[in-house]
C-alpha positions in Angstrom: 3.3 -12.7 10.9 1.5 -10.5 8.5 3.0 -7.4 10.2 6.5 -8.8 9.7 5.8 -9.4 6.0 4.4 -5.9 5.6 7.4 -4.3 7.2 9.9 -6.4 5.2 8.0 -5.7 2.0 7.9 -2.0 2.9 11.6 -1.8 3.5 12.3 -3.7 0.3 10.2 -1.3 -1.7 11.7 1.7 -0.1 15.1 0.6 -1.4 13.6 0.3 -4.9 11.1 3.2 -4.9 11.7 6.3 -2.8 8.1 7.4 -3.1 6.6 4.6 -1.0 5.9 5.5 2.6 3.5 4.8 5.4 0.0 6.4 5.2 -0.3 8.8 8.1 -2.5 11.6 6.8 -5.6 12.1 4.8 -3.4 13.6 2.0 -1.2 10.4 2.1 -4.4 8.3 1.9 -5.7 10.2 -1.1 -2.3 9.9 -2.9 -2.3 6.1 -2.1 -5.8 5.7 -3.6 -4.8 7.5 -6.7 -1.7 5.4 -7.1 -3.7 2.2 -6.5 -6.1 3.2 -9.2 -3.2 3.9 -11.6 -1.4 0.5 -11.0 -4.5 -1.6 -10.3 -4.0 -3.8 -13.4 -0.3 -4.3 -13.1 1.3 -7.2 -14.8 1.9 -10.3 -12.6 5.4 -10.6 -11.1 6.2 -7.0 -12.0 7.6 -4.3 -9.8 4.2 -2.5 -10.0 2.4 -5.7 -8.9 4.6 -5.9 -5.8 3.9 -2.2 -5.1 0.2 -2.8 -5.6 0.2 -5.6 -3.0 2.0 -3.6 -0.5 -0.1 -0.5 -1.2 -3.3 -2.4 -0.6 -2.0 -3.6 2.8 -1.0 0.0 3.8 -4.4 1.3 2.7 -6.2 -1.4 4.7 -4.1 -0.6 7.8 -4.8 3.1 7.5 -8.6 2.5 7.0 -8.7 0.1 10.0 -6.7 2.3 12.3 -7.5 5.9 11.3 -10.6 6.0 9.2 -12.5 3.1 10.8 -13.9 1.9 7.5 -13.9 -1.7 6.3 -11.2 -2.9 3.9 -11.4 -2.0 0.2 -11.3 -5.8 -0.3 -13.7 -8.2 1.5 
């Protein structure tokens, strides 16, 4: 269920924001962390807040599958 939500959210954001993409490399990961830092305090119900939520899921997925670290959020 969560995977379906992530993909639907990802596709929705891709339509609104051409820069959003899956995290596949260390460079992508670094860029994602920088973007997360920039929008961390986004206003509720804003476009940036939606981006933030999806970005957190993508970062968690990358960390779990590629880096082997625990999530940035407990």
